[in-house]
Every structure is written in structure tokens, then in C-alpha cells.
N, C-alpha and C positions, 0 to 999 in steps of 0.2 A: 769430239774430244772434250774431255773435262780438265786435261792438263797436258803439259809436254809429253808425259810419259803414258798417258792413258788413250788406248784407242778403241773407238766404238766399233764393234764387229756384231754378228749375229751367228746363231747356229739353229738347226731344225730341231723341234721336237715334236713327234707324233704328227708331222706335216705342216707344223706351223713355225712361224719365226719367233724366236726367244732374241731379244735385244740384249747383248752383252758387252762388257768392258773389260779389256785385257791391258794390265800394267805389269810391265817388265821391268827388273833391274837393268842399270846400266852394264854395258860390256857384252861381250858374246855369249850365247847360249851354247847348249840348252839350259834353261833353268828350271829349278823346281817352281811349281805353281800351285797355289791354294785355290780351291773354288769356294766362293764365298755365298752363303745362303742367308737371305735377310728374312725379318720376321712378319707376323700377320698384317697383311694387306699392305706391307710397304713396298718401296722402289728403291731404285738405284740412288736416287737424290736423298735418302734418309740415312745418313751417318756412315756410309760404306767407304767414302773416300778416304776417310782418316786411316782406315785399315790398309786400303790399297796403297796408299803413299808410304806408310811406315813399313810395311813388309816388304815393298820393292826396294826402299833404302836399306834394309837388312839382308837383301840378297834373294828375295822369295817373291815370285811373281804371283799375281792374282788373276782369277777370271770372276768377276762379278756379273750377275744377269737378273732380269726380271722375270718373274713367272708368266707363263702364259695368262692373259685376260687381265695383266696389270701393268702398270707403268707403259713403257715403250714397246712391249711385245704384242703380239697379235693374239686375237682369241675375242670371240664374242659368246655371249654377253660380257661386257666389262664388269670387272670387280667380282668375277666368279673364283671363288677359293675352293678349288677341288685338291684336298691333300693328296689324293691319288695322282693326278696331274702334276702338282708340284714335285713329287718324288720322280715322276717321270722325266720332268725338266731337268732335275738334278742329275740324275743318271746321264742324261742327254749332255749336259755340260761336261761331266766327266769323260764320256766319250769322245766328245769335241777336243777338249783340251789336250788329250792324248795324241792327237793328230798333228798338232800345231808345231812347225819344225823348231821352233825356239824353245818348246817346253820339253822337259824330260818326262818321258810318259812313265818313267820307274819313281818318279819323286812327285806324285800327285797327292795333296792333302785336301781335307775338307774342313770347313769352318762354319759354324751355324751360330746364329744369334736368336734369342727368343723362340718363336715357332720354328724357324729355319732350323733350330737345333734338333727338334724332334725329326724333322727330315733326313738331316745329317745322319742322326744315329741310325734311324731305320734302314737308309741306303747303305751306309757303311756296313751294317750287319750282313748284307748280302752279296758284297764284293770282296775280292781277294787282291785289289789293285790299287788300294788306298794305302798310302804310306803313313798318314797320320791324321788324326781327328782333334778338332778344337771345338767345344762350345761353350758360350757364354750366356749368362741369365737364361737358361733353358727352360722351356717348357716341355717337359719330358712326359707328362701325363695329362691328357685332356680331362679326365674324371677328377684328378686331383685340382685342377685348375678350376673346373667347375664347382668343386667344393669351396674353393677359395672365394670366387665370386658371389657364391651364395645362392640359396633357392628362390629369393625374391627376384633377381634378375632373370632367373629362368621362367618364372611364372609371367613375367612382363613381356619375354620375348615369344612365348608360345603361340599367341594369335598370329604375330606376323610371320612365324615360321609355317604355320599351317596354311595361311594365305599364300605365301610365296610357294609351297608346295602345289597348291592346287593351280596357281597361275602357270607354274612350269609344265605341269602336265597337259595343259591344254594350249600350251604354246603362245601364252600372253607374256607380256613384259614382266620382269622380276620385280619382287617386292624388296625393296632395300632399306635397311637399317644401317645407322652409324655403326662402325667398328668401335669407337671410343666415345664415351660422353661422361657427363658428371654422374655423381651417386644419383640413384633414382629414375635416371632416364633410361629411354627405350634405346640401349647400344648393347652392343655385344659384350663390353668391357666398361663397367662402371665403377671401379675401386676407385678409392679417393686417390688423387694425383697422377691418374693414368692419362686423362686428356691433355695436361700439360705436358706429361713425360713423352707422349707420342709426338706432341708437336716440337718439343726441343730437340727432336733428332732430324729435323728437315733442314737440309743445307740452305743456305742463302741462294735464292733463285730456284730453289727446288719446290716440290709440292706433295701432297698426301691427298687422295681421294677417299675420304674417310666415309665408304660405305661398302657394305656386303650384302649379297643376296642372302636374306635371313635364313634359308633352310641350310645354307653352307655352314652355319655354325654348328649343327649337329654332327657333321664329321669331326670337327676338332673335339667336341665333348666326349667321344667314344674312342679316342685313338691315343695310344700310348707308345712309347719307345723304351719301356723299362725292360721288358723281356728280350727286346732286341739287343740290348747293351751286352749281354752275355755271348752274343755271337761276333762281336766286334774284335777282329784280330790284330788291327793296327792299334798301336799306341794311342791313349785318348786322355786329353786333358779337359777336364770339367772344372770351368770357373763359375763358383757357387756365391750369388749375392745372399749374404747374410740375413738382410732385411728384405728378401724377396717379396714383391708385392702381388704377384700373380699365382704362386704356387709354394706350398709349404717347401722349404728348402730340404727337408728330410728326403723327400721324393728324388731331389737332384743328387743329393749324396749317395742315394742307393744305387743311381746309375754308375757313379765313378767306382763304387765298390764292387758291382757285379761284372764289370768289364774285365777281361782278363789282364789287360795292361793298362788299366785306369789310373789316372793321378787326378787329384783335386787341390784347388787353390781356393781360399775362402777371402772375399772381400767385404768391407764394411759398408755395404750400400744397397740400395733397393733395385728394383728392375731396371730403373732408367738412369740412375747415376753413374753407372758404368760406362755409359757413352760419353762421359764428359770428364774434364780433369776435376781434381786430380786422380780418381779412380782410374780413369781411362789410361793414364801413365804407367799405372801398376799393372794393368791387364796386359797392355801392349808388351810392356817387358816380359812378362812370364810367358805369354804365348809366343813371341818371338824366339825366346830362349829354347822352349819346347820344339817349336817347328824346326829351327836350324838344327838342333840336336838330331830329330828324326828324318830330316831331309837332308841331312849330311852337307850343310852350306859351312863352307871354310874348312872342311875337312881336308887333310893332306891326302 
């Protein structure tokens, strides 16, 4: 239990246990519920509590979870970041929340931040049971992010990727690299300010396992959600960081424009400032208004 209103639970995904946290509004249900998908290598102790508590106070329940191989969820080896498995976990979370007696199966929304937004967009494009979608500081294209990070970082990572691939092929322990590090270091993300930004999202008492199997970074580099956005039938709110650190914001704007029911809001911040006040207050206000409207919270 992280607070009086948050319950630690779990659900199965492909035969393994995903740790999850259910936060419901006060009063009788069934309540609308938004499934929260966090970012690259993150876990439940990294910034999600502020969204859980705010949405619940606004009449919207949340289900947050850790992907398999991360945080408190099952899965070996640890810190394996499979985008395909992440999307399986997100779909399993939707299926699970629709079975909860206190959740309204007709009012389930998706919310994704950073890399979690890519999963949310792709999963939402293939389902007709999602009532609304919100993404913030979204990574919508791996190739575009790779371009922003730069060719030098790719060259530094190549030997570690090759070594990890060979070790995995013969069943040896994985070759890990840091997820984030200072410019010029051997890490997946080395843009200025990223290391401090990642650390700034960790809640008091929380933790961040700053490592990833090196070959797993390839999956991110070749995956995009830009085409998928055209197939999202649900209303979509895209929160654009105008000084986005990890991707050219024009790619993010493309997603909002291509979605049939897409809307966008712009915020004067980078990839990490949106997690903190004062920008956090603006995002929460806009996201809550959007979700309440499309989840029919407070409607007669």
C-alpha cells in the first residue's frame, strides 16, 4: 500500500505476474479507470503516484503496473526491455481492469508517458474498447529519437550490443549498459540533462535500476507509433513538450494531427520538466478535464 487509497494487487501476463497498484475515487463504483504506462526502464516508484492521487481525487480511478522483468513484477533476466512484451503487459492490464467489480468496463482509458506513450498509442490502435487516450512527453518514433541522440552514441553502443547478442545466443548472462548517463558515456541515453531528469522522477523511498540489456536498445530504435495513430478510434490528447529533449516535437505533433480524434496541447518545458511543478499542474489540469469529459465523470 503506497497510500490509504492505493491497493497493491497483481495480474497475469503471458503466464507471469505483473505487480500493479489500483487507486479508486471515494464513494461507490463502478468507476472509470485509466491504465498508466510508464517510461523507459521506469517502475511504479517513479512519478506515478502524483497522477494516481490527482486523478482519483477527480473521480477517475487508475491502474498502474510494472512491466515484466522490471520493478516488482516477475521475469528473468531482470531489466529486459522487450517492447513486444511491454505491449502484451499493457493489453493484459486493460483486460484485467475490465474484470474488476469497482471498474466500469465501458470507461477504461489509457495514459502513457515517454516510452510508455509509444506502447499506449500502438495498443490503442488495435482495440475498440478504449474510451480515451492521453500521452505526455511522448516518444512516438524510435528512429526520430535515435536521430536526436546522435550517431556518436550509436557507435559507442555497437560493441556492447554485439557482445550482448552473442551472450544471449549461447545462454550466458546479459551484457548490461546504463539506461541513462552523462554526455559521451556508454549509456542508451546521453543527451544533456537526461541523467538528472531521470533521477528527478524517483519518489522518496523509491529506486531506479539504471541498466538495460544492451541489445534491447535496438528494439526501441526501430519502433514507431506514427502510423498507428491513424487507427486510434478513441479521443486522443497529446501533450507536447515544446523544448523536448529526446525527440523533435514535430513528430509528436504529427501524431495528434493524424489521429481521427486527436487534440494537442503545448507546454513550455523539456522532457522532464513536465513531471514537476509548475508545468505538472498545467498538464494535470488539462488531462483531467479531457478524461472527465470523455469518461463522462460528473455527467448527469
